[in-house]
Phi, psi and omega in degrees: 000152179258159180281132175231156182227133168264103187268335182199158179228153176204154178204160175259158179298146175291145178158180176264110183251065183297333182275356182243146177276161175302319180301319180290325177292318178296315181301319179297313181293320179295317178300319179294319179295319179294322177294317178299324180277355183059041178257121182251331184251136179304331181292349182273359179218158182255315182205152176241135176250145174230156172227161181224159178286154181284142173251096185302328180291330180271354179075014181274163180239159176301149181216159170240109188243129176286136176221162171054060179299139178287176184269008180282000000 
């Protein structure tokens, strides 16, 4: 197994955000997580993962999705 670190966390408030895209919600949470981790430069991180709650009506399942690869 390889070493991984959870350096920071961020989240958006729970609710129905019909006026917002998934991307905008992810961007808000990722920005908060990077701030929490005190990471300012993209070279200081490799990848950010996000997960979302399941929407049973849409038939989707919870996921852990890599987003925003760093420049390392």
